[in-house]
C-alpha positions in Angstrom: 9.8 -25.3 1.0 10.1 -27.0 -2.3 12.7 -24.8 -4.2 15.0 -25.1 -0.3 14.0 -29.0 -2.0 14.9 -28.9 -4.9 18.5 -26.2 -4.3 19.3 -28.9 -2.1 18.8 -31.6 -4.5 20.8 -29.4 -7.4 23.9 -29.1 -4.4 23.3 -33.1 -4.6 23.5 -33.3 -8.4 26.5 -30.9 -8.1 28.5 -33.1 -5.7 27.7 -35.5 -7.2 28.7 -34.9 -11.1 31.6 -34.0 -9.8 32.2 -36.8 -7.7 31.6 -39.1 -11.0 34.4 -36.4 -13.0 36.7 -37.1 -9.6 36.5 -40.7 -10.4 36.6 -40.4 -13.9 40.2 -39.3 -13.2 41.7 -41.5 -11.3 40.2 -44.4 -13.3 41.9 -42.5 -16.6 45.1 -42.7 -14.0 44.5 -46.3 -13.2 44.1 -47.0 -16.5 47.1 -45.7 -18.0 49.6 -46.6 -15.1 48.0 -51.1 -16.0 47.9 -50.2 -19.5 52.3 -48.9 -18.5 52.8 -52.1 -16.4 51.5 -54.2 -19.2 53.9 -52.3 -21.7 56.7 -53.2 -19.3 55.4 -56.7 -18.3 55.1 -56.9 -22.5 59.1 -56.1 -23.1 59.6 -57.5 -20.2 59.0 -61.0 -20.7 60.2 -60.3 -24.7 63.3 -59.7 -23.1 63.2 -62.9 -20.9 62.0 -64.4 -23.9 65.1 -64.0 -25.3 67.7 -64.3 -23.2 66.0 -68.0 -23.0 67.1 -68.0 -26.6 70.8 -66.4 -26.3 70.7 -69.2 -22.6 70.0 -71.9 -25.4 72.1 -71.2 -28.4 75.3 -70.4 -25.3 74.3 -73.9 -24.5 74.9 -75.7 -27.7 77.7 -74.4 -28.4 79.6 -75.8 -24.3 78.7 -78.5 -25.6 79.9 -78.3 -29.1 83.2 -77.0 -27.4 82.8 -80.3 -25.4 82.7 -82.2 -27.7 85.2 -80.4 -30.0 87.6 -80.7 -26.4 86.8 -84.5 -25.7 87.0 -85.4 -29.0 91.0 -83.3 -29.3 92.3 -84.8 -25.9 90.8 -88.3 -27.1 93.3 -88.0 -30.5 95.6 -86.2 -28.2 95.7 -89.6 -25.9 95.5 -92.1 -29.0 99.0 -90.2 -30.0 100.6 -90.4 -26.5 100.0 -93.5 -26.8 101.8 -94.7 -30.2 104.6 -93.1 -29.6 105.2 -94.5 -26.2 104.1 -97.9 -28.2 107.0 -96.8 -30.3 109.2 -95.7 -27.5 108.3 -98.9 -26.0 109.1 -101.0 -29.2 112.6 -98.9 -29.4 113.6 -99.3 -25.8 113.2 -103.1 -25.9 115.2 -103.0 -29.2 117.9 -101.2 -28.3 
């Protein structure tokens, strides 16, 4: 009877050890998967930060171009006004 109990206990221990080994493998897979995802998230955040910085630079460049365009437009308008004023004076004299 004691030997039977010992055998049953031994079988339970063997099953528990097998279950523990299986859980260790699953844990390792989950850990590897988590590490892979964490790495991908880190890369994504790095790229996102880079894109945000590039976006800010492009916005600044666009604003600079717009300001230059407005300045040129202003100068052209001033020159046109000056030419129209001269033309008007010529018409009045002639």
